C-alpha positions as CSV (number, residue, x, y, z in Angstrom):
1,M,-31.2,-45.8,-70.6
2,R,-29.6,-44.4,-67.5
3,N,-31.5,-43.0,-64.5
4,F,-32.6,-39.4,-64.2
5,T,-29.8,-38.4,-61.8
6,T,-27.3,-39.4,-64.4
7,W,-29.1,-37.5,-67.0
8,L,-28.9,-34.3,-65.2
9,E,-25.3,-34.7,-64.1
10,S,-24.0,-35.8,-67.5
11,K,-21.9,-33.6,-69.8
12,D,-24.2,-34.5,-72.7
13,I,-27.8,-33.6,-72.8
14,F,-29.4,-35.8,-70.2
15,G,-27.8,-39.1,-71.1
16,F,-28.9,-39.8,-74.6
17,E,-25.3,-40.0,-76.0
18,K,-25.9,-43.0,-78.3
19,D,-29.1,-41.5,-79.8
20,F,-27.3,-38.1,-80.3
21,Q,-24.2,-39.7,-81.8
22,K,-26.3,-41.6,-84.3
23,K,-28.4,-38.6,-85.0
24,E,-25.4,-36.4,-85.5
25,Q,-23.8,-39.0,-87.9
26,D,-27.0,-39.2,-89.9
27,K,-27.1,-35.4,-90.2
28,K,-23.5,-35.1,-91.3
29,T,-24.3,-37.4,-94.2
30,I,-26.8,-34.9,-95.4
31,K,-25.5,-31.5,-94.4
32,E,-24.0,-29.6,-91.5
33,T,-26.7,-28.1,-89.3
34,P,-26.7,-26.1,-86.1
35,V,-27.2,-27.9,-82.8
36,E,-30.6,-27.5,-81.3
37,V,-30.4,-26.4,-77.7
38,F,-32.5,-28.0,-75.0
39,S,-35.3,-25.8,-74.0
40,V,-35.9,-25.4,-70.2
41,E,-38.9,-23.3,-71.0
42,K,-40.6,-26.2,-72.9
43,M,-39.8,-28.5,-70.0
44,M,-41.3,-26.1,-67.5
45,N,-44.5,-25.7,-69.6
46,Y,-44.8,-29.5,-69.7
47,L,-44.6,-29.6,-65.9
48,L,-47.3,-27.0,-65.6
49,E,-49.7,-29.6,-67.0
50,M,-48.9,-32.2,-64.4
51,K,-50.9,-32.6,-61.2
52,L,-50.2,-34.2,-57.8
53,P,-53.1,-35.7,-55.8
54,G,-55.0,-32.7,-54.4
55,K,-52.4,-30.3,-55.6
56,N,-52.6,-28.2,-58.8
57,P,-49.5,-26.7,-60.3
58,S,-49.0,-22.9,-60.5
59,M,-46.1,-20.8,-61.8
60,R,-45.2,-18.3,-59.1
61,F,-42.2,-16.9,-61.1
62,T,-40.9,-17.8,-64.6
63,N,-38.4,-20.1,-62.9
64,Q,-40.6,-21.7,-60.2
65,I,-43.5,-24.1,-60.3
66,Q,-45.4,-25.0,-57.0
67,W,-47.8,-27.8,-56.3
68,G,-50.1,-27.0,-53.3
69,E,-50.3,-24.0,-50.9
70,N,-49.8,-25.4,-47.4
71,V,-47.4,-27.6,-45.5
72,G,-46.5,-30.6,-47.7
73,A,-46.5,-28.5,-50.9
74,V,-43.7,-29.3,-53.4
75,R,-41.9,-26.9,-55.7
76,V,-39.3,-26.9,-58.5
77,K,-37.1,-23.9,-58.6
78,M,-34.6,-23.2,-61.4
79,G,-31.4,-21.2,-60.6
80,T,-29.8,-18.7,-62.9
81,T,-27.2,-21.2,-64.0
82,L,-29.8,-24.0,-64.7
83,Q,-29.5,-25.5,-61.2
84,M,-32.7,-27.2,-60.3
85,H,-34.0,-27.5,-56.7
86,I,-36.9,-29.7,-55.6
87,D,-38.1,-28.5,-52.2
88,K,-40.9,-29.6,-49.9
89,L,-42.7,-27.2,-47.5
90,S,-42.4,-27.8,-43.8
91,T,-42.4,-25.7,-40.6
92,D,-39.7,-25.1,-38.0
93,L,-40.1,-25.2,-34.2
94,E,-41.1,-21.5,-34.2
95,G,-43.9,-22.2,-36.7
96,N,-42.1,-20.5,-39.6
97,P,-42.8,-22.0,-43.1
98,T,-39.5,-23.6,-44.4
99,W,-38.7,-24.9,-47.9
100,V,-36.7,-28.1,-47.2
101,T,-34.4,-29.1,-50.1
102,K,-34.8,-32.7,-51.2
103,K,-33.0,-32.8,-54.5
104,F,-30.6,-30.7,-56.4
105,Y,-29.6,-31.1,-60.1
106,Q,-27.4,-29.3,-62.5
107,I,-28.8,-29.2,-66.0
108,N,-26.5,-29.0,-69.1
109,R,-28.4,-27.0,-71.7
110,G,-26.0,-27.8,-74.6
111,G,-26.8,-30.6,-77.0
112,Y,-29.8,-31.6,-79.0
113,G,-33.3,-30.4,-78.1
114,G,-36.4,-32.3,-78.6
115,Y,-36.3,-34.4,-75.4
116,E,-37.9,-31.8,-73.2
117,K,-41.0,-33.8,-72.6
118,S,-39.1,-37.0,-71.8
119,V,-36.9,-35.2,-69.2
120,G,-40.0,-33.5,-67.8
121,Q,-41.7,-36.9,-67.3
122,E,-38.7,-38.2,-65.5
123,L,-38.5,-35.1,-63.3
124,F,-42.1,-35.3,-62.5
125,G,-41.5,-38.9,-61.4
126,E,-39.0,-37.6,-58.8
127,I,-41.5,-34.9,-57.7
128,Q,-44.2,-37.6,-57.2
129,K,-41.8,-39.7,-55.0
130,I,-41.0,-36.6,-52.9
131,D,-44.7,-35.8,-52.5
132,K,-45.4,-39.3,-51.2
133,K,-42.5,-39.2,-48.6
134,Q,-43.2,-38.4,-45.0
135,L,-42.8,-34.8,-44.1
136,D,-39.4,-33.8,-42.6
137,A,-39.5,-32.4,-39.1
138,P,-37.4,-30.1,-37.0
139,K,-35.9,-31.1,-33.6
140,N,-34.3,-29.1,-30.8
141,E,-31.4,-31.5,-30.8
142,Y,-29.2,-32.9,-33.6
143,K,-26.2,-34.9,-32.4
144,E,-25.4,-36.1,-35.9
145,L,-24.1,-32.7,-37.1
146,P,-20.4,-33.6,-36.9
147,N,-21.1,-36.8,-38.8
148,L,-23.0,-34.9,-41.4
149,V,-20.1,-32.4,-41.9
150,I,-17.6,-35.3,-42.2
151,G,-19.9,-36.9,-44.8
152,I,-20.1,-33.7,-46.8
153,A,-16.3,-33.1,-46.6
154,S,-15.5,-36.7,-47.6
155,Q,-17.6,-36.5,-50.7
156,L,-16.3,-33.1,-51.6
157,R,-12.7,-34.5,-51.5
158,R,-13.7,-37.2,-54.0
159,L,-16.2,-35.5,-56.2
160,A,-15.8,-31.7,-56.2
161,H,-14.6,-30.1,-59.4
162,D,-10.8,-30.6,-59.9
163,I,-10.1,-26.9,-59.6
164,F,-10.7,-27.3,-55.8
165,V,-8.2,-28.4,-53.2
166,F,-9.5,-29.6,-49.8
167,E,-8.1,-27.4,-47.0
168,G,-9.9,-28.8,-44.0
169,I,-12.8,-28.3,-41.6
170,K,-13.0,-25.3,-39.2
171,R,-15.0,-25.8,-36.0
172,V,-16.7,-22.5,-35.1
173,N,-18.6,-24.2,-32.2
174,D,-20.5,-27.4,-31.5
175,K,-23.3,-26.2,-33.8
176,N,-21.4,-24.7,-36.6
177,F,-18.6,-26.0,-38.9
178,I,-17.0,-24.6,-42.1
179,I,-15.6,-26.8,-44.8
180,K,-12.8,-25.0,-46.7
181,L,-11.8,-25.6,-50.3
182,G,-8.9,-23.7,-51.9
183,L,-8.4,-23.2,-55.6
184,R,-5.5,-24.5,-57.6
185,G,-3.0,-22.0,-59.1
186,G,-3.8,-19.3,-56.5
187,G,-7.4,-18.7,-57.6
188,V,-9.7,-18.6,-60.6
189,E,-11.0,-15.4,-62.3
190,A,-14.8,-15.2,-62.1
191,R,-17.1,-13.5,-64.6
192,D,-17.2,-10.3,-62.6
193,H,-13.4,-9.8,-62.9
194,Q,-13.0,-10.9,-59.3
195,K,-10.6,-13.7,-58.4
196,V,-12.1,-16.6,-56.5
197,L,-9.6,-17.5,-53.8
198,Q,-11.5,-20.0,-51.6
199,N,-14.9,-21.7,-51.5
200,L,-16.6,-22.2,-48.1
201,T,-19.4,-24.5,-47.1
202,D,-21.0,-23.3,-43.8
203,V,-23.0,-26.1,-42.0
204,S,-24.9,-25.1,-38.9
205,F,-27.8,-26.3,-36.6
206,N,-30.2,-23.9,-34.9
207,E,-31.7,-25.3,-31.7
208,K,-34.4,-22.7,-31.5
209,T,-35.7,-23.4,-35.0
210,G,-34.7,-27.0,-35.2
211,K,-33.3,-26.6,-38.7
212,I,-30.0,-27.4,-40.4
213,R,-28.7,-24.7,-42.7
214,V,-26.0,-25.1,-45.3
215,M,-24.6,-22.1,-47.2
216,N,-22.0,-22.2,-49.9
217,Y,-20.1,-19.0,-50.8
218,C,-16.8,-17.7,-52.1
219,V,-13.9,-15.5,-50.9
220,K,-12.9,-13.2,-53.8
221,S,-10.5,-10.4,-54.5
222,K,-10.2,-7.9,-57.3
223,V,-7.8,-9.1,-60.0
224,G,-4.4,-7.6,-59.3
225,K,-5.3,-6.6,-55.7
226,D,-4.3,-8.1,-52.4
227,E,-7.6,-7.3,-50.6
228,W,-10.3,-10.0,-50.3
229,N,-14.0,-10.0,-49.5
230,L,-16.7,-12.5,-48.6
231,F,-19.5,-12.6,-51.2
232,P,-23.2,-13.4,-50.8
233,A,-24.0,-17.1,-50.7
234,D,-24.2,-18.9,-54.0
235,Q,-26.5,-21.5,-52.4
236,D,-28.5,-21.3,-49.2
237,W,-30.3,-24.6,-48.3
238,Y,-32.4,-25.7,-45.3
239,F,-32.7,-29.3,-44.2
240,M,-34.3,-31.1,-41.2
241,P,-32.8,-33.4,-38.7
242,T,-35.1,-36.2,-39.7
243,Q,-33.8,-36.2,-43.3
244,D,-31.6,-39.0,-44.5
245,K,-27.9,-37.8,-44.2
246,N,-27.1,-39.1,-47.7
247,E,-29.9,-36.9,-49.1
248,I,-28.3,-33.8,-47.6
249,V,-24.8,-34.8,-48.7
250,D,-25.9,-35.4,-52.3
251,V,-27.5,-32.0,-52.5
252,V,-24.4,-30.1,-51.3
253,N,-21.9,-32.2,-53.4
254,T,-23.8,-32.0,-56.7
255,N,-23.4,-28.2,-56.4
256,L,-19.6,-28.3,-56.3
257,K,-19.2,-31.3,-58.6
258,W,-20.5,-29.1,-61.5
259,Y,-19.2,-25.8,-60.2
């Protein structure tokens, strides 16, 4: 069986292809039946039963479960397109509570259901590892920002969805860089009848708060129009300078790999 990361990034339902193929073949010998969809709700209900040392789970919203109340708390947050964030609560240099993103997964809901508990168990294993890790901390200096940007850009060039074309990195200043991706064929029409022309990943470091911020958003235009507009960020993550660079790179690139 493959690891949990592969499950969540796979085009099948969490990496059980062989089991599903055999199950599908067996079903076809009897009769054609509808595919059972994986239930995120069942998985979340399972997680609500799981406890961390000294931290009980609570569901703040239908898409969010949190373990603990204070610094060091951990949460799982589900996005509208089944994007899963695992965050840990820290504070910045100004004392503001900050949810620091540790993991990011894209769930594929299609396929066979019935494995919600198994996936929940694997996910909770990741949550336990994050809970045990040392708390990430802010700093008033972060010299590695250019290297972080290059790391993100390099991975995007290799792993981003093939609709994207790498267009370069714009330096706004020493603390702010923008990674630009164009779209093949002059753009792609979005669900809101807007045409996506460009995808931007804005990476910045704030010396006052000591936090790294990464936003991903699109430049869109109305179909058939020449005008264009910046749209609200699709993703808005906070990281800390003490985090492993590869951990940050993985979060950002998983988002655009399964865009």
